[in-house]
C-alpha positions, 0 to 999 in steps of 0.5 A, a space after each residue: 469489489 465485484 463488478 458485473 458487466 455484460 454477464 461477466 464478473 470482474 473482481 477489483 482489489 486495491 492495496 496501498 502503502 502510506 508514508 509521511 514526513 513526520 519521521 525525522 529519519 526520512 531525508 529525501 523523496 526517495 526515502 519517503 517513496 521507499 517507505 511507502 513502497 515497503 508498506 505497500 508490500 506489507 499490505 499485500 503480504 497481509 492479505 491484500 485489499 487494505 491500507 498499511 501505514 504502520 511502522 516497519 523496519 527497513 
């Protein structure tokens, strides 16, 4: 997204990693957070500015 303020252009991008507790192998908040974090890095590596909620091997 591009925003113009006082004749200056600012570009904003966002990437997100999503994890859920539906996976029985996640036993704690730390594991859930780690999966979301790994998915965030995956989203960034695949071009940024996206949401990644797919399966990845840890």
